[in-house]
C-alpha positions in Angstrom: 5.4 -1.5 1.2 3.0 -4.3 2.9 0.2 -6.4 2.5 -2.3 -7.2 5.2 -5.0 -10.0 5.3 -8.1 -8.2 6.2 -10.2 -11.7 6.2 -9.0 -15.7 5.4 -10.5 -18.7 6.5 -8.4 -18.4 10.0 -7.9 -15.8 12.7 -5.7 -16.2 15.6 -5.9 -12.2 17.0 -8.8 -11.5 19.4 -11.4 -9.0 18.2 -11.0 -9.9 14.8 -13.4 -13.0 12.5 -12.7 -15.2 10.2 -14.5 -16.7 7.5 -14.5 -19.2 4.2 -13.1 -16.0 1.8 -10.2 -13.7 1.3 -9.2 -10.2 1.1 -5.8 -8.2 1.2 -4.9 -4.5 1.6 -1.9 -3.5 -0.5 -0.6 -0.5 1.5 2.3 1.3 -1.1 2.6 4.7 1.3 1.2 6.1 -1.2 -1.9 3.8 -2.3 -4.1 1.8 -0.7 -5.7 -1.2 -2.9 -8.4 -3.2 -1.7 -7.9 -7.2 -3.2 -10.9 -9.0 -2.7 -13.5 -8.7 -0.7 -14.2 -11.9 1.2 -17.6 -13.3 1.6 -19.4 -10.8 3.3 -18.7 -7.3 4.8 -16.7 -8.6 7.6 -13.6 -7.7 6.0 -14.3 -4.3 6.4 -14.8 -4.7 10.3 -11.4 -6.1 10.4 -9.8 -3.5 8.2 -11.1 -0.9 10.8 -9.5 -2.9 13.6 -6.7 -3.2 11.7 -6.4 0.8 11.2 -8.0 0.8 7.6 -11.1 3.0 6.6 -12.7 1.6 3.7 -13.9 4.8 2.5 -10.4 6.0 2.2 -9.4 2.7 -0.2 -8.2 4.5 -3.6 -8.9 1.1 -5.5 -10.1 -1.9 -5.3 -9.5 -5.2 -7.7 -11.4 -8.3 -7.8 -9.2 -11.5 -8.7 -12.4 -13.4 -9.9 -16.1 -14.0 -9.5 -16.7 -16.4 -6.8 -19.0 -15.4 -3.9 -16.2 -15.7 -1.3 -14.3 -13.1 -3.1 -16.9 -10.9 -4.0 -19.4 -11.2 -1.5 -18.4 -7.7 0.2 -18.2 -6.1 -2.7 -21.5 -4.4 -2.5 -20.7 -2.8 0.9 -17.7 -2.0 -0.8 -19.1 0.0 -3.2 -21.4 1.8 -1.0 -18.9 2.5 2.0 -16.4 4.1 -0.5 -17.7 6.4 -3.2 -15.0 6.9 -5.9 -12.6 4.2 -5.7 -12.8 2.4 -9.2 -13.0 -1.2 -9.3 -10.9 -3.5 -11.6 -12.2 -6.4 -12.5 -12.5 -8.8 -15.8 -15.9 -8.5 -17.6 -16.2 -12.3 -17.5 -16.5 -12.1 -13.5 -20.2 -11.5 -13.9 -20.5 -14.6 -16.0 -23.4 -16.9 -13.9 -20.9 -19.3 -11.7 -22.1 -22.4 -10.5 -21.3 -25.4 -8.7 -23.4 -28.8 -9.4 -25.8 -27.4 -6.5 -25.6 -23.9 -6.2 -25.1 -20.3 -7.7 -21.3 -19.2 -6.5 -20.9 -16.1 -8.4 -21.2 -12.2 -7.9 -24.1 -11.0 -6.2 -27.1 -10.3 -8.9 -27.6 -7.0 -6.7 -24.5 -5.6 -8.1 -24.6 -3.9 -11.6 -22.1 -4.9 -14.2 -23.1 -1.7 -15.6 -21.5 0.6 -12.8 -19.3 3.3 -14.3 -17.1 2.4 -11.4 -15.7 -0.5 -13.2 -12.7 -0.7 -15.0 -12.9 -3.7 -17.1 -9.2 -4.6 -17.3 -7.7 -6.8 -20.6 -3.9 -6.0 -20.7 -1.1 -5.7 -18.3 -1.5 -2.5 -16.3 0.5 -0.4 -13.5 -2.2 0.6 -10.8 0.3 2.1 -8.4 4.0 2.7 -8.5 5.0 -1.1 -9.0 2.1 -2.2 -8.5 1.1 -4.5 -11.8 -2.5 -6.4 -12.2 -2.2 -9.2 -14.8 -5.7 -10.5 -16.4 -4.3 -13.3 -18.4 -2.4 -16.5 -17.1 -0.4 -18.3 -19.6 -1.0 -22.5 -19.5 2.6 -23.4 -19.2 1.3 -26.2 -16.8 -1.9 -28.0 -17.1 -1.0 -30.1 -14.4 -1.7 -27.0 -12.2 -5.4 -26.2 -13.1 -8.0 -26.1 -10.6 -11.8 -26.3 -12.7 -13.0 -29.3 -11.8 -16.8 -29.0 -10.5 -17.2 -25.3 -11.6 -19.5 -24.1 -14.2 -20.8 -21.1 -16.2 -24.8 -21.0 -16.6 -25.4 -19.7 -20.1 -28.9 -20.0 -21.8 -30.2 -22.3 -19.1 -27.4 -24.7 -19.9 -23.9 -25.4 -17.9 -20.7 -25.3 -19.4 -17.3 -25.7 -17.6 -15.9 -22.6 -16.0 -12.4 -22.1 -17.8 -11.3 -19.1 -15.3 -10.8 -16.3 -17.8 -12.0 -13.8 -15.6 -9.2 -14.5 -13.0 -6.2 -12.1 -12.7 -3.5 -11.7 -10.0 -0.9 -8.7 -8.7 2.3 -8.7 -9.3 4.4 -5.9 -6.8 8.0 -5.4 -8.3 10.5 -4.4 -5.7 14.5 -4.8 -5.1 14.6 -6.1 -8.8 12.3 -9.2 -7.6 8.5 -10.1 -7.9 6.4 -10.6 -5.3 3.2 -12.3 -6.3 -0.5 -11.8 -5.2 -3.2 -14.4 -5.8 -6.5 -15.0 -4.6 -7.5 -18.7 -5.4 -5.1 -19.8 -8.6 -7.7 -21.5 -10.3 -5.7 -21.1 -13.2 -2.5 -22.3 -11.2 0.0 -20.7 -8.9 3.0 -21.8 -11.0 1.4 -20.7 -14.1 1.1 -17.0 -12.8 4.6 -17.5 -11.4 6.1 -18.2 -14.8 3.7 -15.4 -16.7 5.0 -12.9 -14.4 8.9 -13.9 -14.0 9.1 -14.2 -18.4 7.4 -10.8 -18.2 9.3 -8.9 -16.5 12.8 -10.8 -16.5 13.0 -10.9 -13.0 13.0 -13.7 -10.3 10.2 -14.2 -7.9 10.9 -13.7 -4.4 7.8 -14.0 -2.7 4.1 -16.0 -3.4 1.3 -14.6 -1.7 -2.3 -16.4 -1.4 -4.3 -19.4 -2.0 -3.5 -22.1 -4.3 -6.5 -24.1 -4.6 -5.0 -27.6 -4.0 -7.0 -28.4 -0.9 -8.2 -31.7 -2.8 -5.6 -32.2 -5.4 -3.5 -35.1 -5.8 -0.2 -35.6 -4.5 1.6 -35.3 -7.7 0.1 -31.8 -8.1 1.6 -30.5 -4.7 4.7 -32.2 -6.0 4.9 -30.4 -9.2 4.4 -27.0 -7.4 6.8 -27.7 -4.5 9.2 -28.6 -7.4 8.7 -25.4 -9.5 9.1 -23.0 -6.4 12.5 -24.8 -5.7 13.8 -24.6 -9.4 12.7 -20.5 -9.5 14.1 -20.1 -6.1 11.2 -18.7 -4.3 12.2 -17.2 -0.7 8.9 -16.8 1.0 5.7 -18.7 0.7 2.5 -17.2 2.3 -0.2 -19.6 1.4 -4.1 -19.7 3.1 -7.6 -20.1 2.2 -8.2 -22.8 -0.7 -4.6 -24.5 -0.2 -5.6 -26.4 2.7 -3.9 -27.1 6.1 -2.7 -30.4 4.8 -1.2 -29.5 1.5 0.3 -26.2 3.5 2.1 -28.9 5.9 3.4 -30.5 2.5 4.3 -27.6 0.9 6.2 -26.5 4.5 8.0 -30.0 4.3 9.1 -29.8 0.7 9.9 -26.3 0.1 13.4 -24.9 0.1 12.1 -21.5 0.9 10.2 -20.4 4.3 6.6 -21.5 4.2 3.9 -19.4 6.2 0.2 -19.5 6.9 -1.5 -16.7 5.7 -3.9 -15.9 8.4 -6.3 -13.0 9.3 -4.2 -9.9 10.0 -1.0 -11.3 8.9 0.9 -8.3 7.5 3.7 -8.8 5.2 6.3 -6.4 4.3 7.8 -6.3 0.9 
């Protein structure tokens, strides 16, 4: 099984493109699962160059309703005519920051019959599970500031009830795949670890700590070291400076998960 980053903020391989966004392909050998679609249709362009046809993907999963993770969704639905899209209903909330709309494109109809609204832990493919909830074990690791939902013309804080993440069970250990971790990567680790009663070997994704205080990064480092995570592949909203801090502080191997990075599970 492998995880391939189709698009991310950084690219080092010739012939591919980068953008502020994130998209993964989880290739189990029996199923191909698209996790998020980046900001535009460029994820599909990269996918083809990396050997994946979007039209043959078996299913898609949307981590949350922000534009940089759903911007290519309309293209996916148009290109792939059959694959179900696993998502939470709350992802269609009118998401905004103070000065702009940053949610799912209004051209996408939430009533599309291909949407599968997730409300419980489900096995999407053999040993690949989706978690549609994140327990708040560590309030310090929550990243909601500056994000809102518009309701009846008024703004209210976004609590990211739409966020979900993936867990791969392999070799009696867990690999966690998150896209932005607004609800906290350490909360996701604990949620999955306690659900399966298995150790977390690997964490993949964005941690949304680019602008976080040092104490937040210190908490994440401490927790990762405490639970014994072996490999960290982080990117996107983590930020380069914080990536460096994780690399310095964590006992595990820490990698930057750029466009085209392939992780074997």
